[in-house]
N, C-alpha and C positions, 0 to 999 in steps of 0.2 A: 678117724680123719676124714670120711665121707660125709659123717653125718655133721663135722662140722664146719665143711665143706656147704651141704644143701642149706643149713643153717644160715650162714653167712648168703648165701644168695641172694635171701628175702632180700635183705638189703638194697641192692640194684634193682631186683625186678619191681620193688614199689618206688626207688627213684623214678621208672621208665613211666609214671605216670604224672613225673612234675609237668611236663610240658602242658600234658593236654588241661590239668589244673589248674596250671598257672593261665593261660589262653584263653582257658573257656568260663572260669569261674572268678577270676581276680582281678585287681586292676592293673591293666598290663603298664600303666602310666607310672606306679609308682615300684621299681624293680628292687630298689634299696631294700622300701619297706618291706614288703612281700618276704624280701631274706631274714631281716631283723624279724618278723612276726612269724617265719617259721623257725627261729632258731630259738629265740628266750622264752616263749612260753612253752616250748618243747621241753628245756634245759630243765625249768621251776617245777613241771609236773614232774620229772625225773626225781626233784631233789627231796620230793615229798614222800618216794618210795625209799632214800635213803639219808636223809638230814642230817649228813655231816659236813662240815668246811675241813678240807686239807689243808695239811701244814704251808708255812707261807712258800717253801720251797717247789710245793708240788703243785700250787697253784701259779709261780712263775710259768712253770712247765705248762700248766693248759690251758694258763692264757696263748703261749707259741703258737699251741695246736688249736685253738680257737680264731686266733688268727689268720691261720692258713688255713686249715678246711673246716672253718664256717664262716667267717664276718668276707675275709677277701673272695671266698668261694663263692658263699652265694650271694653275692651284689652281682659280682662277673657273671655267674650262670645267668641270672636274672634279666640280665641287661642285656645278655646274647640273647637270651629266649624273646626278648620283647623285639627285640629288631630283626630277626633274621627266624627261616623255618628251624624247626624243632629237627630235623633229620641233618639239619648242615651241623647246626649248634652239637649235638651227637656226634657226627664223624671227626670234627675238630676233636672233641672230648675222647675221642678212641685211643689217643696218642700219649694216655696217660701211662698205661704199662709201660711203653717204651720209656718214658723216664724216668719211673721210680726204678727198673729194675736198670738203668744206666748209670742215675746218678746214685744207687744205693752202694755200688760199690765203694765209689768213693767217700759216702758218708756214714756208713756202720760196716765198713771193711767185707764185703761180698759183690763176690766178681758174678756176675751175671752169665750163666750159660747160655753159649750160641744157639740153641735150641730154644731157650726164652725170648733170644731178639728175633728169631723168624718167627715164632709164635705173635711176637708183638706188630709186625708187621702185617701178617697175617689178619691180625686182629681189627687192625687200620681198615685195610682193604677190604675186608670180609661185612663190616660197618657201612663201610662206603656202595659198595654193592646192594646194599637192604636199604637204606634209609636215602641215598643222594638221587633226586628227579634231574632229566638235563635242565631243567629251567629254572635251577635255583641260581639266585641273586643274589653272592655273598654281600654282607654291608662290613667295609672296612672296620665300622667300630666295634660289629656283632663281633667277625672274625678274632680282634683284637681281644674281647673280651672272652669269648669260649677259647681260647690258647692260653690266656692270663689266667682264668679260673681253672685251666687245667694243671697248669703247672702248679699253682699254690697247692690244689686238692694232692697233688704229685707230694708236695714238700710235707703238708702235715701227716699222708699215710707213712711217709720214712716217720717224721716224729712222733707217730703213736708207736711204730715198731721200738723205735729208739726208745721212748720213756714209760709207755704206755703199760707197762708189768709196775708202776711206781704206784698205784692202786688198782681196784675191780674198774673191769669194764663197762660197770656200771655210773661210778664215778667218774672216769675218764672222758665217757660219754655226757655225762650232766657236766659236768663243768665247762668241757669247750663250747657247749654247746648256751649255757648261761653267759659266759666272757664272751663270747665270740658274738653272740648277738647282743652285748651290752655294747659292746667297740662299735657294729654296726646304726644300731640305732638313732643314735645322737645324730649322725652324718645323714641316715636319712630323711632327719626331720629337718635338716635342715637345709637340705639339696630341695627336697622332693614338697616336703609339707604333709599334710595331713590328707588321706584319701576321701574321698565322699562315706558317707556313715553307711558302715557292711549290712546287705540284705541276706535275706539265709541261704541264696545261693553259695554269695561272699564268705560267708559263716559256716557252712558246707567244706567249701573250698581250701578254707584254712586250719580246721579242725582235722580233713584228712592228711595235709601235708603237715600238721603238726604231730601228730600221734603215732599215723602209720608212716606217712613216710619219711619224718625224724625223727623222733623219740623212740619205735621201733628199729627203724632202718640204721641208724646210726648205731644203737645197742649193739646188734647182731654185727654191724660190720668193726664197729673197737674189738667188739669180742673175736671176729675173725682175722682181724692183724694179730693179735699179742697170741694166737694158735698156729696162726700159716704163717706169716710172717708177709713183708712187703709182697709177695707173689699172689695173695689176696684179689692185689687191683686188679688183675686177669678176670677178677668174674665181675667186676665192673661192666665188663662189655654186653653182659645180660641187660643193663637198661636199654641204650636204643633198642635191642629185640625187642623187647616189651613195648618201647614208646610206638615201634612200626607196626606193632601187633593190633593195639589200641586203634590206632590209624585205619586200618585196613578196615577192622571190625565195624569205627564208625562208617567208613565208607561203603562196608559192603562189599569190599575188593577182592580178591585172591593174590597172593605173592607171584610177581613174574617167574620163571626160573633166572634170571639172573638175581632174585631177591634171595630165591632157596639155595643157592650157591652162597649166599652171601651171610646167609644164616649157617650153611654147615661151617662157613669159613672162621665165623665167629664160636662156635662152640666147639670148633676141635683145636682154636687158640687158647681158646678158653682152658680146657680141659690140659691141655701139654703145657702150658706158663703155670697153672697151677701146682703140677706133678712134679715138672723137672727141680730137682735139689739144683742151688746155686752153687759155686763152691767159696772157701772160706780165701778170703784177701789174705797173704802173710802180712805181719807189719815191715812200714818200709824199712826199716832200721834190721829186722832179721832179711832184707836180700842182702845188705852190701856188704 
């Protein structure tokens, strides 16, 4: 189990680089197109590793996962990143573990352990201490996008747990990226149009996001959900930790005592949230 956790953790750690790569190397004026260009090529690259088209029923489920976990999430993620500091967006995204564990009892019949709820709240507080600054100015559209993206990815996480065993993790990752990216691309072109021709910096930024931040990161994430269940979502708290550490390294700043306290809360919440087992919920008919 520990090996699976550590491998899965690589996904959120790579996601922690997304904000700085987007804001420093890619066209911030085209967030939807950035989301599509992150997903679709990554899926096509993975398809070359496993050139197989799943049955129609499986494709329908992959499409639902791709819509929630990729198309909607990527669109709203980059809209939020283009309108407000990454730290604030990361804090809003930290509510995802709470959403997943609370909804999972209704959707897939697993009641959250009270300790997991406490861990989710601690994770949100920890991320807030770690990344928020007193001069943060929330943008209403950015806030709505960050929360909407978090809810969408939470739904995708639950669908992967429910349907992810219908194929291999590679297949599930491949087709959610292809179908999600294919849904987002025409919307991006209609709304935003084409960006300026990419130079070397943009090419390197897209390459990082597509290969490591998406193809590899989403493969280990999907694989982890299949083995650990929705509790995997607590590992996503590592993303703002990495994002903050990158920002501190770039600026040459040491963490403040409050930030160290926030990091300790995040690490503790992650460890507890992943390790505590949830209780099975009896079917409604069995309770009557």
